[in-house]
C-alpha positions, 0 to 999 in steps of 0.5 A: 747914530744917537745924538746925546745921552749915553752912547756905550750901547750896553748901558743904554740897553741895560737902561732900557730893560730895567724895571721898578726895583731892578738894580744896577751898580757903579763900581769902582775898579776893585769891586769884585763882579759876581759870576753870572752878572752882566759887566760893563768894564769902562775902565781905561786907567786908574780913575779913568773914567772917574765914578762921578762921571759915570754917576752923573750920565746915569743920573740924567738917564735913569729913575732912581728911587732907592740908593745903596752905599757901603757904610764904611763909605762914611769914614773911608770916603767922606768926599765921594759920599758928599758928592753922591748925596749932592747929585741925589737929593731926593732919593732913599739912602741905605747903607749896609757893611762893605761885604754885604754890599758885595753879597747884594751885587749877585742881584744886579742887572749889571755891574758898570766898572769905573777906572776909580781908585778911591775907597768904597766908590760903589753905588747900587742904583734902584730903579723907580717908575716914571709914573 
């Protein structure tokens, strides 16, 4: 048994398989999951687990070089945006419309669905390299 870190075997496997520029998504409870994209459903109830809890774990385990968010998060959920920016202070941030975000989700290696129930609590994390 793993001693620490992410214990969810599906998430752990996805992270181990990521290459440079591969993308995974942490999603709120409402983001549609495109056909053919691996869905790792962690949602137990509304806001459980919270988006930020899952982000904290991935920040610890993943080399993240770039972040993509829906532009609507700026007005629709500024508190969430502020917390994301604090956790990823050196990463490049890109913003697209929420519709474009949903379209881009088709390219993700996996979407991790949380129970988050606040608007625009979705993030694309692009993998970097250790060297």
